[in-house]
C-alpha positions in Angstrom: 0.5 -8.4 34.4 2.7 -7.9 31.4 1.8 -7.4 27.8 3.7 -8.3 24.7 6.1 -5.8 23.0 3.4 -5.5 20.2 1.4 -3.0 22.3 4.4 -0.6 22.1 4.8 -1.1 18.4 1.2 -0.3 17.6 1.2 2.9 19.7 3.1 6.1 19.1 2.3 9.5 17.6 0.3 8.2 14.7 -2.1 6.4 16.9 -2.6 9.6 19.0 -3.3 11.8 16.0 -7.0 11.1 16.2 -7.5 12.6 19.7 -8.8 15.9 18.3 -11.4 14.0 16.3 -12.5 12.0 19.3 -12.8 15.2 21.3 -14.8 16.8 18.5 -17.1 13.9 18.4 -17.8 14.2 22.1 -18.5 17.9 21.7 -20.9 17.2 18.8 -22.7 14.6 20.8 -23.1 17.1 23.6 -24.9 19.5 21.1 -22.0 21.8 20.0 -21.9 23.0 16.4 -18.8 21.2 15.2 -17.6 21.0 11.6 -15.6 17.9 10.8 -12.5 18.0 8.5 -10.7 15.3 10.5 -11.7 12.0 8.9 -11.7 10.8 5.4 -15.1 9.1 5.5 -17.2 10.1 2.4 -20.5 11.8 3.3 -22.3 10.1 0.3 -24.5 7.1 0.8 -23.3 4.0 -0.8 -24.9 4.0 -4.3 -28.3 2.2 -4.3 -27.4 -0.6 -6.8 -24.5 -1.7 -4.6 -26.8 -1.8 -1.5 -29.5 -3.7 -3.4 -27.1 -6.4 -4.5 -26.1 -7.0 -0.9 -29.7 -7.0 0.2 -30.6 -9.5 -2.5 -27.7 -11.7 -1.5 -28.7 -11.6 2.2 -32.3 -12.5 1.3 -31.0 -15.4 -0.8 -29.2 -16.8 2.3 -25.7 -15.6 1.5 -24.7 -15.7 5.2 -22.2 -18.6 5.4 -18.5 -19.0 5.3 -16.8 -17.9 2.1 -13.5 -18.7 0.3 -10.5 -17.6 2.3 -9.0 -15.6 -0.6 -12.3 -14.2 -1.7 -14.8 -15.3 -4.3 -13.5 -16.0 -7.8 -15.8 -13.7 -9.5 -14.7 -10.8 -7.3 -11.0 -11.6 -7.6 -11.3 -11.9 -11.3 -13.1 -8.5 -11.6 -10.3 -6.9 -9.4 -7.6 -8.5 -11.5 -9.2 -7.4 -14.8 -9.6 -3.8 -13.6 -6.0 -3.6 -12.3 -4.5 -5.2 -15.4 -6.1 -2.6 -17.6 -5.0 0.3 -15.3 -1.5 -0.9 -14.7 -0.8 -2.5 -18.0 0.4 -5.7 -16.4 -0.8 -9.3 -16.6 -2.8 -10.1 -13.4 -5.1 -13.0 -12.7 -7.5 -13.8 -10.0 -4.8 -16.0 -8.3 -2.8 -12.8 -7.7 -5.6 -11.3 -5.6 -6.7 -11.8 -2.0 -9.8 -10.1 -0.7 -9.6 -8.7 2.8 -11.5 -6.2 5.0 -10.2 -2.9 3.6 -6.8 -1.4 2.5 -5.6 -1.2 6.1 -6.0 -5.0 6.6 -4.2 -5.5 3.3 -1.3 -3.5 4.5 -1.2 -5.4 7.8 -1.3 -8.7 6.0 1.5 -7.6 3.6 3.6 -6.5 6.6 3.2 -9.8 8.4 4.1 -11.8 5.3 7.0 -9.7 4.1 8.7 -8.1 7.0 10.7 -9.8 9.8 12.0 -8.5 13.1 15.0 -6.2 12.4 14.0 -5.5 8.8 13.7 -1.9 7.6 10.9 -0.5 5.5 11.2 2.9 4.0 8.2 5.2 4.1 7.8 8.8 2.9 7.4 11.6 5.5 4.6 12.6 5.8 2.7 9.3 5.6 -0.7 8.0 6.7 -0.7 7.9 10.5 -1.5 4.1 10.8 1.5 3.1 8.6 3.7 3.3 11.7 1.8 0.7 13.7 0.9 -1.5 10.6 4.5 -1.8 9.3 6.1 -2.2 12.7 3.6 -4.8 14.0 5.8 -7.8 13.1 8.9 -6.2 14.5 10.3 -4.3 11.4 11.7 -0.8 11.8 10.0 2.0 9.9 12.5 4.5 8.4 10.8 7.8 7.4 12.4 9.4 4.3 11.5 13.1 4.1 9.8 14.2 0.9 11.1 17.1 -1.1 9.6 20.5 -1.9 5.9 20.2 -2.4 6.0 16.9 -0.5 7.2 15.2 -3.7 9.1 11.9 -3.6 12.8 12.5 -3.6 14.4 9.4 -5.1 17.9 10.5 -4.1 16.9 10.6 -0.5 15.4 7.2 -0.8 18.6 5.8 -2.3 20.6 7.3 0.5 18.3 5.7 3.1 18.8 2.1 1.9 20.9 -0.1 4.1 21.6 -3.9 4.1 18.6 -4.2 6.4 16.2 -2.5 4.0 13.5 -5.0 2.9 10.8 -2.8 1.4 9.5 0.6 0.3 6.0 1.5 1.2 4.1 4.6 -0.1 0.7 5.8 -1.3 -0.2 7.5 -4.6 -2.2 9.7 -4.4 -0.7 10.4 -1.0 -2.5 10.7 2.2 -2.2 13.4 3.6 -0.8 15.5 0.8 -2.8 14.5 -2.2 0.4 14.3 -4.3 0.3 11.9 -7.2 3.6 10.1 -8.1 5.0 11.0 -11.5 6.4 8.5 -14.0 9.9 9.8 -13.3 9.5 9.2 -9.5 8.0 5.7 -10.0 10.7 4.7 -12.4 13.3 5.9 -9.9 11.8 3.8 -7.1 11.4 0.8 -9.4 15.1 1.1 -10.3 16.1 1.1 -6.7 13.8 -1.8 -5.9 15.4 -3.9 -8.6 18.9 -2.9 -7.8 18.6 -3.7 -4.1 16.1 -6.6 -4.4 13.4 -4.8 -2.4 9.6 -5.3 -2.1 7.5 -2.3 -3.0 4.1 -1.9 -1.2 1.9 0.6 -3.1 -1.3 1.9 -1.5 -3.6 3.0 -4.3 -6.8 3.5 -2.4 -7.3 7.0 -3.9 -6.4 6.0 -7.5 -10.0 6.7 -8.7 -9.9 10.2 -7.3 -7.3 12.0 -9.4 -7.9 15.6 -10.6 -4.5 16.5 -12.1 -2.3 14.2 -14.2 -3.0 10.5 -14.3 -2.6 7.5 -12.0 0.3 5.2 -12.7 0.9 1.8 -10.9 4.5 0.9 -10.1 3.5 -2.7 -10.6 3.4 -2.2 -14.4 7.1 -1.1 -14.6 9.9 -3.4 -15.8 11.2 -5.8 -13.1 8.3 -5.1 -10.7 5.9 -8.0 -11.4 7.7 -10.2 -8.8 8.2 -7.5 -6.2 5.3 -5.1 -6.3 2.4 -5.4 -3.8 -0.6 -3.2 -4.5 -3.3 -2.6 -1.9 -6.6 -0.9 -2.4 -10.3 -0.9 -1.6 -13.7 0.5 -2.5 -13.9 2.6 0.7 -13.2 6.0 -0.9 -14.1 5.6 -4.5 -17.6 4.1 -3.9 -18.4 5.5 -0.4 -18.1 2.0 1.2 -15.9 2.7 4.2 -18.2 0.7 6.5 -18.4 -2.3 4.2 -14.7 -3.2 4.8 -13.9 -4.6 1.5 -10.4 -4.3 0.1 -7.7 -6.4 -1.5 -4.0 -7.2 -2.0 -2.5 -7.8 -5.4 0.9 -9.4 -5.7 3.0 -12.4 -6.9 1.2 -15.7 -6.7 3.3 -17.1 -3.9 2.6 -13.9 -1.7 -1.1 -14.2 -2.4 -1.0 -17.8 -1.2 0.8 -16.8 2.0 -1.8 -14.0 2.6 -4.7 -16.4 2.0 -3.2 -18.7 4.6 -2.9 -15.8 7.0 -6.6 -15.1 6.6 -7.4 -18.6 8.0 -6.5 -17.8 11.6 -7.1 -14.0 11.3 -10.3 -13.6 9.3 -11.7 -16.8 7.9 -13.0 -14.9 4.8 -15.3 -11.9 4.6 -19.1 -11.9 4.3 -20.4 -13.1 1.0 -23.0 -10.4 0.7 -20.2 -7.8 1.0 -18.4 -9.4 -1.8 -21.5 -9.4 -3.9 -21.8 -5.7 -3.3 -18.2 -5.2 -4.3 -18.8 -7.0 -7.6 -21.6 -4.6 -8.3 -19.4 -1.6 -7.3 -16.5 -2.6 -9.6 -18.9 -2.4 -12.6 -19.9 1.2 -11.8 -18.3 4.4 -12.9 -17.1 7.0 -10.3 -17.1 10.1 -12.6 -19.9 11.9 -10.7 -18.3 11.3 -7.3 -14.9 12.4 -8.6 -16.5 15.6 -10.0 -18.1 16.4 -6.7 -14.8 16.0 -4.9 -13.1 18.2 -7.5 -15.6 21.0 -6.8 -15.1 20.7 -3.1 -11.3 20.8 -3.5 -11.6 24.0 -5.6 -14.0 25.6 -3.1 -11.8 24.8 -0.1 -8.6 26.1 -1.8 -10.4 29.3 -2.9 -11.6 30.2 0.6 -8.5 29.2 2.5 -6.0 30.8 0.2 -7.5 34.2 1.0 -5.4 34.1 4.2 -3.3 30.9 4.2 -1.1 29.0 1.8 -2.6 25.8 0.6 -1.4 22.8 -1.3 -4.0 22.0 -3.9 -4.2 18.2 -4.0 -3.7 16.4 -7.3 -5.8 13.5 -6.0 -7.5 12.1 -2.9 -9.9 13.9 -0.6 -7.6 16.1 1.6 -6.2 19.6 1.3 -3.0 20.7 3.2 -3.1 24.1 4.9 0.0 25.9 5.9 -0.4 27.5 9.4 3.3 28.2 10.0 4.1 31.7 11.0 1.0 32.1 13.3 2.8 31.6 16.6 1.5 28.1 17.2 2.6 24.7 16.3 0.2 22.8 14.0 -0.9 20.7 17.0 -1.6 23.8 19.1 -3.5 25.4 16.1 -5.6 22.2 15.7 -6.6 22.2 19.4 -7.3 25.9 19.5 -9.3 25.7 16.3 -11.6 23.1 17.8 -11.9 25.1 21.1 -12.5 28.5 19.6 -14.1 27.8 16.2 -15.7 24.4 16.5 -13.7 23.0 13.6 -12.0 19.6 13.8 -8.9 19.3 11.6 -5.9 17.0 12.0 -2.4 18.2 12.8 -0.5 17.1 9.7 2.6 17.0 11.9 1.2 13.7 13.2 1.8 12.3 9.8 5.5 13.1 10.1 7.8 15.9 11.2 8.1 17.0 7.5 4.5 18.2 7.7 4.8 20.1 11.0 3.1 23.5 10.6 0.4 22.1 8.3 -3.2 21.0 8.9 -4.9 18.2 6.9 -8.5 18.9 6.0 -10.8 16.2 4.5 -13.3 17.7 2.1 -15.8 15.0 2.8 -18.7 17.2 3.8 -21.4 19.1 1.8 -20.3 22.4 0.2 -22.3 24.7 2.5 -20.6 23.3 5.6 -17.3 23.0 3.8 -17.3 26.7 3.0 -18.4 27.7 6.5 -15.6 25.6 8.1 -13.0 27.1 5.8 -14.2 30.6 6.7 -13.9 29.7 10.4 -10.2 28.6 9.8 -9.6 31.9 8.0 -11.1 33.8 10.9 -8.9 31.8 13.3 -5.8 32.7 11.3 -6.7 36.4 11.2 -7.0 36.5 14.9 -3.5 35.3 15.4 -0.4 37.5 15.0 1.8 36.8 12.0 5.3 36.0 13.1 8.5 35.3 11.3 
């Protein structure tokens, strides 16, 4: 039997990056002492007021179909929050609620990109972008970032062709934790206006910034009609399993995405949306402070032996393992085998990150410190090579 060409487009290196995590999970289930740095799932419980709002909604019978685009109260809260952050006029009609940022990216891809279109993404980029952006037949064109994994606007300009339809990126970045500067965003906005491009901005880590400040490209001149912003509550409010995210964009795009949800989703649960309304009213200062402490601890321990890139935002630290005689993929596999530590090969996020590991600091400080010490031990057991 034959499958559609879609199965090829949703595979690839990005989809295979999680194999070390799956192997680590099996080892842990078999009783091995494994420390997990491989997945960005917050270890915090969802805050109690959010859970209680959902429970109350369930008990009140909130178990029926909901509006395709999401409840008005939730969409209005998302729009108000974004308008204040981005400095741009946004209304509930610009928002569609979907199951997480990943689904928002997928919906944007299907509604914006045709077969043969090109979308520019920055190398390294989140591993599922490859499958998500290519699902409808578009070609993903990786643009290498510059020193420090920063956006290089000149490289982006050089990569634009007549087939280019969109630019897609995350700020803060996953995997690097780099936060786009005003200069970088202005450069991208200028290119988007000049070449009539869509810009898809993933801002799922916007609440977790430790250095500098978050800026939304949607608030820049000429971007209101071409910027698409996707985000969720997964990282900021420890709600990965709730699957509640959104897409914010021009009204006509929001209408198209809402229609797409009819055959694909038919709305998301009402009690989840009630929980999201509660979450949007809550501060995240305490959670952000905890992540900052973990970042600083991880960087302190690791930098005793290995170069690290201290993230400006997000929940990941990049560790440079070049010069140890192994590729980053080989180092990742050996680290699990010899030290019981699961970390992702950052080379899976793009060739520009070959030689680096991505570590998620989403575990308690005691295990975090122990895991970092194990990585240091691993590095010291390997010869240093030029």
